[in-house]
C-alpha positions in Angstrom: 2.2 0.8 -1.2 4.4 -2.1 -0.9 6.6 -3.3 -3.8 4.5 -6.5 -4.1 1.7 -4.1 -5.1 3.6 -1.9 -7.6 4.5 -4.9 -9.2 0.5 -5.3 -10.2 1.1 -1.8 -11.9 2.2 -1.6 -15.4 4.7 1.9 -16.0 5.4 3.4 -18.5 7.9 6.2 -17.3 9.3 7.7 -20.6 5.6 8.7 -21.8 5.1 9.9 -18.7 4.1 8.9 -15.0 3.0 10.7 -11.7 4.3 9.1 -8.6 3.2 10.0 -5.0 6.1 9.7 -2.7 6.2 10.4 1.1 9.1 12.3 1.3 11.4 11.2 4.2 12.1 13.7 7.2 15.7 15.4 6.6 15.5 15.0 2.7 14.9 17.7 0.6 12.6 17.6 -2.3 15.8 17.6 -4.7 17.0 14.3 -3.1 14.1 12.4 -3.6 14.1 13.4 -7.2 17.6 12.8 -7.5 17.2 9.0 -6.1 14.2 8.4 -8.2 16.3 9.8 -11.4 19.4 7.8 -10.6 17.2 4.5 -10.2 15.7 5.1 -13.5 18.9 4.9 -15.0 20.2 3.8 -17.7 17.1 5.6 -19.0 17.9 9.3 -19.3 14.5 10.9 -18.1 12.9 13.8 -17.0 12.0 13.9 -13.6 10.9 16.6 -11.9 8.4 17.5 -8.2 5.2 19.8 -8.3 5.8 21.5 -5.2 8.7 22.0 -2.6 8.7 20.7 0.8 10.7 21.8 3.3 13.7 19.3 4.6 12.3 19.3 8.0 8.6 18.4 6.9 7.6 14.7 5.6 4.3 13.7 3.6 3.0 13.7 -0.3 5.3 14.6 -3.0 4.7 14.6 -6.4 7.0 13.4 -9.0 6.2 13.5 -12.6 8.3 11.7 -15.4 9.2 11.8 -19.0 6.5 13.8 -21.1 4.6 14.3 -17.7 6.8 16.4 -16.6 5.0 19.6 -18.8 2.2 19.5 -16.7 4.1 19.9 -13.5 2.8 23.8 -13.2 -0.6 21.9 -13.2 -0.2 20.0 -10.6 2.2 22.3 -8.6 -1.4 25.2 -8.7 -3.8 22.8 -6.9 -4.5 23.5 -3.3 -2.7 21.4 -0.2 -3.5 20.0 2.8 -1.4 19.6 6.2 -1.3 18.2 9.4 1.5 19.8 12.0 2.5 21.0 15.5 3.7 24.5 16.6 5.3 25.3 19.9 3.9 28.3 21.6 6.2 30.1 24.1 9.5 30.5 21.8 10.9 31.8 18.5 13.6 30.5 15.7 14.7 32.7 12.7 13.4 29.9 10.6 10.1 29.8 11.8 10.9 25.8 12.7 13.5 23.6 14.4 16.2 24.3 11.8 17.9 27.4 13.5 18.1 27.6 17.4 15.5 29.3 19.4 16.1 32.8 20.0 13.5 34.6 22.5 11.3 33.2 24.9 7.8 33.8 26.1 5.8 33.0 29.2 2.6 30.9 28.6 0.8 31.6 31.8 -1.8 33.9 30.7 -2.5 32.2 27.4 -6.2 30.3 27.7 -7.4 27.5 25.2 -10.2 30.0 24.3 -7.5 32.2 23.4 -5.8 29.6 21.0 -9.0 28.9 19.5 -9.7 32.4 18.7 -6.6 33.1 17.4 -7.1 30.6 14.7 -10.4 32.8 13.2 -8.1 35.6 11.5 -6.1 33.4 9.5 -9.1 31.5 7.8 -9.7 33.0 4.2 -7.7 35.6 2.0 -5.0 36.6 3.9 -1.4 38.1 3.6 1.9 36.8 4.5 5.6 37.2 4.1 7.6 34.2 3.3 10.5 33.4 5.8 13.9 34.5 5.4 14.5 30.9 5.8 13.3 30.0 2.5 13.7 28.9 -0.9 11.9 32.2 -2.8 14.7 33.7 -4.7 15.9 37.5 -4.8 18.2 38.4 -7.7 18.9 35.0 -8.6 19.7 33.9 -5.0 17.6 32.0 -2.4 16.6 33.7 0.2 18.1 31.3 2.8 21.8 31.5 1.2 21.5 35.1 2.4 20.1 34.4 5.9 23.2 31.8 6.0 25.3 35.3 5.6 23.6 37.3 7.7 22.2 39.5 5.3 18.7 41.1 5.8 16.3 41.1 2.8 13.4 43.1 2.4 10.7 40.8 1.7 7.0 41.1 -0.4 4.0 40.3 0.9 2.0 37.3 -0.9 -1.6 36.9 -1.1 -2.8 33.4 -0.2 -6.0 31.4 0.8 -6.6 29.5 3.7 -9.5 27.4 3.5 -9.3 25.7 6.6 -7.4 26.2 10.1 -8.6 23.8 12.4 -7.1 23.1 16.0 -6.9 20.0 16.9 -4.7 19.2 20.0 -3.9 21.6 22.6 -0.8 20.2 24.8 1.1 23.5 25.8 3.5 24.1 24.6 2.4 22.0 21.8 -0.7 22.8 19.6 -1.6 20.8 16.5 -3.5 21.9 13.7 -4.8 20.7 10.4 -4.4 23.3 7.2 -5.8 23.1 3.9 -4.7 26.3 2.0 -3.7 27.5 -1.4 -0.1 27.0 -3.2 2.6 29.3 -1.9 1.1 29.3 1.3 3.9 29.1 4.2 2.8 27.2 7.1 6.0 28.3 9.1 5.0 32.2 8.3 1.5 31.2 9.4 2.7 29.7 12.5 4.6 32.6 13.7 1.9 35.2 12.8 -0.4 32.7 14.6 2.3 33.3 18.0 2.7 37.0 17.5 -1.5 37.3 17.3 -1.5 35.8 20.5 1.4 38.2 21.8 3.7 35.7 22.3 6.2 33.3 20.0 5.5 30.1 18.1 7.7 28.0 15.9 6.9 24.8 13.3 8.3 21.5 15.0 6.3 19.2 12.8 4.4 19.4 9.3 3.5 16.4 7.0 1.5 17.3 3.2 -1.8 15.1 3.5 -3.2 15.7 0.1 -2.0 18.1 -2.8 -5.4 18.6 -5.2 -6.9 15.2 -5.5 -4.0 13.1 -4.3 -3.7 11.5 -1.0 -0.8 10.6 1.2 -2.2 7.4 2.5 -1.4 6.2 -1.7 1.9 7.1 -1.7 5.2 5.2 -1.9 8.3 5.2 0.5 11.0 6.0 -1.6 13.0 2.8 -0.5 10.2 0.7 -1.9 10.0 2.7 -5.4 14.0 2.0 -5.6 13.5 -1.9 -4.8 10.9 -1.9 -7.4 13.0 0.1 -9.8 16.2 -2.4 -9.0 13.8 -5.4 -9.4 12.9 -4.5 -13.0 16.3 -3.7 -14.0 17.3 -7.0 -13.0 14.6 -8.9 -14.7 15.4 -6.8 -17.9 19.1 -8.3 -17.9 17.7 -11.5 -17.0 15.2 -11.4 -19.9 18.0 -9.9 -22.0 20.4 -12.8 -21.3 18.1 -15.3 -21.9 17.0 -14.7 -25.5 20.5 -13.8 -26.4 21.6 -17.2 -25.3 
């Protein structure tokens, strides 16, 4: 959505707005929240997100402002959909590209039939461990903080539901996929388990959230466009105030 289209809308950020944001690569979800919150100054408003995206992931991030932040849990509990790419033949400690490759495996024996067949057990109600490099808290501290110190933690299995796990392209070592799943599903963990099922290795190299509940990425706003719009609104407000007082 462009700044021009934004100007066609009327926002009431204090009463509460739901903003669909396209999270940029390498931004944390809190980076986006902070950028929008700062752009809303001098209004002192609550801004929060409804479902974290990893820094290396992109795509739909739902933000709530003002009174609507009370409904964040409702939006966060909805199913999600993603597209992504995994790399077979190697693993990393973080299950993605945040950390360096720690093991490699030959791909010669893998067939396309093996790869398609391996996706089947990951559809339905499954259990998975969260990645050691994740934002899950244990004793009040994020797992990734402990992992970066080299501390091992006993991880707990969690129940999740994968409605769709579709392999959309195979160009080894890369495999593209589409996933529709319940909240709390770790795509990195699923990719790692996928590699293990093939008696091989796999890590996530690309991930984009395309849907959250009924909200779609195609309707999302770029962060820069939202910031530009809010800056323009402040300037117009200042100009109107000056004219009114002159």
